[in-house]
C-alpha positions in Angstrom: -24.9 129.5 230.6 -22.3 126.9 228.8 -23.0 123.7 228.4 -19.9 121.1 227.9 -20.8 118.5 226.1 -18.6 115.5 226.9 -17.7 113.9 223.9 -18.0 110.1 223.9 -14.6 108.6 223.2 -14.6 105.8 220.8 -14.6 102.2 221.8 -10.7 101.7 222.2 -11.2 97.6 221.2 -13.4 98.3 218.3 -11.1 99.6 215.7 -8.6 96.2 216.5 -11.9 93.8 216.8 -12.6 94.7 212.8 -9.0 94.4 211.7 -9.8 90.7 213.1 -13.0 90.5 211.8 -11.2 91.8 208.2 -8.6 89.3 208.9 -11.2 86.6 209.0 -12.6 87.7 205.8 -9.4 88.0 203.9 -9.8 84.2 203.8 -12.1 84.4 201.2 -11.6 88.2 200.1 -8.0 88.9 200.9 -8.2 92.7 199.8 -9.6 92.8 202.8 -6.5 91.9 205.2 -4.9 94.8 203.1 -7.5 97.0 204.9 -6.9 95.4 208.4 -3.2 96.0 208.4 -3.3 99.8 207.5 -5.8 100.7 210.0 -3.4 98.3 212.6 -0.4 100.9 211.4 -3.1 103.6 212.0 -4.2 102.9 215.3 -0.8 101.6 216.7 0.3 105.2 218.3 -2.4 106.4 219.6 -3.3 103.3 221.6 -3.0 101.8 224.8 -0.2 99.7 225.8 -2.2 96.9 226.2 -3.7 97.3 223.3 -0.6 97.9 221.2 0.1 94.4 221.7 -3.1 93.4 219.8 -1.5 96.0 216.9 1.7 94.6 216.6 0.6 91.0 216.1 -2.0 92.1 213.5 0.5 93.7 212.1 2.8 90.4 212.5 -0.1 88.4 211.5 0.0 90.4 208.3 3.1 90.1 206.9 4.2 86.6 208.5 0.6 85.5 206.3 2.0 87.2 203.3 5.1 85.4 203.5 3.3 81.9 204.3 1.1 82.6 201.1 4.2 83.6 198.7 5.7 80.7 200.0 2.4 78.2 199.7 1.7 80.0 195.6 5.5 78.9 194.6 5.2 75.8 196.3 1.5 74.8 194.2 3.2 73.0 191.5 4.9 70.9 193.7 1.9 69.9 195.5 3.1 70.6 198.7 1.9 74.2 198.7 -1.8 73.6 198.8 -0.6 72.0 202.6 1.1 75.5 203.6 -2.0 77.4 201.9 -4.1 75.4 204.0 -1.7 75.9 207.5 -2.4 79.7 206.6 -5.6 79.8 207.0 -5.7 77.5 209.8 -2.9 79.5 211.2 -4.9 82.7 210.6 -7.9 82.0 212.3 -6.4 80.7 215.1 -4.6 83.9 216.1 -7.8 85.9 214.9 -9.9 83.8 217.7 -6.8 84.3 220.4 -6.5 88.1 219.7 -9.7 88.3 220.1 -10.6 86.4 222.8 -7.9 88.3 224.7 -9.5 91.5 223.4 -12.6 90.8 224.9 -11.5 90.4 228.4 -9.1 93.4 228.0 -6.2 91.8 228.4 -2.6 91.9 226.6 -1.2 89.5 223.9 1.2 87.5 226.3 3.7 87.4 223.2 3.0 89.5 220.4 6.2 88.6 218.6 5.7 84.8 217.8 5.4 83.3 214.9 2.5 80.5 215.7 -0.1 81.6 218.0 
């Protein structure tokens, strides 16, 4: 008698949660943000629709954050860059917490294309 062994489906939310955590760790390490962005690009096509909004949000968080960091570093000589970098860190934390909260509720992000929170 053949037994059909069902493989357990991996937690669909797991990768998205790991990406949010990598982004938060990236505030101090930097490289983990890049790893998270690559993971978001790799997982976005195979995800259910509600989860695709999280991956889109994460990808935009990476690119918008890169822009904030670039502008912040360029303006550090004028001292205002330090405020931009501080804003980026707070912005990233708020976006990740918001994303993880909605992820735990298995809810799509209402506006994944937002520049703010």
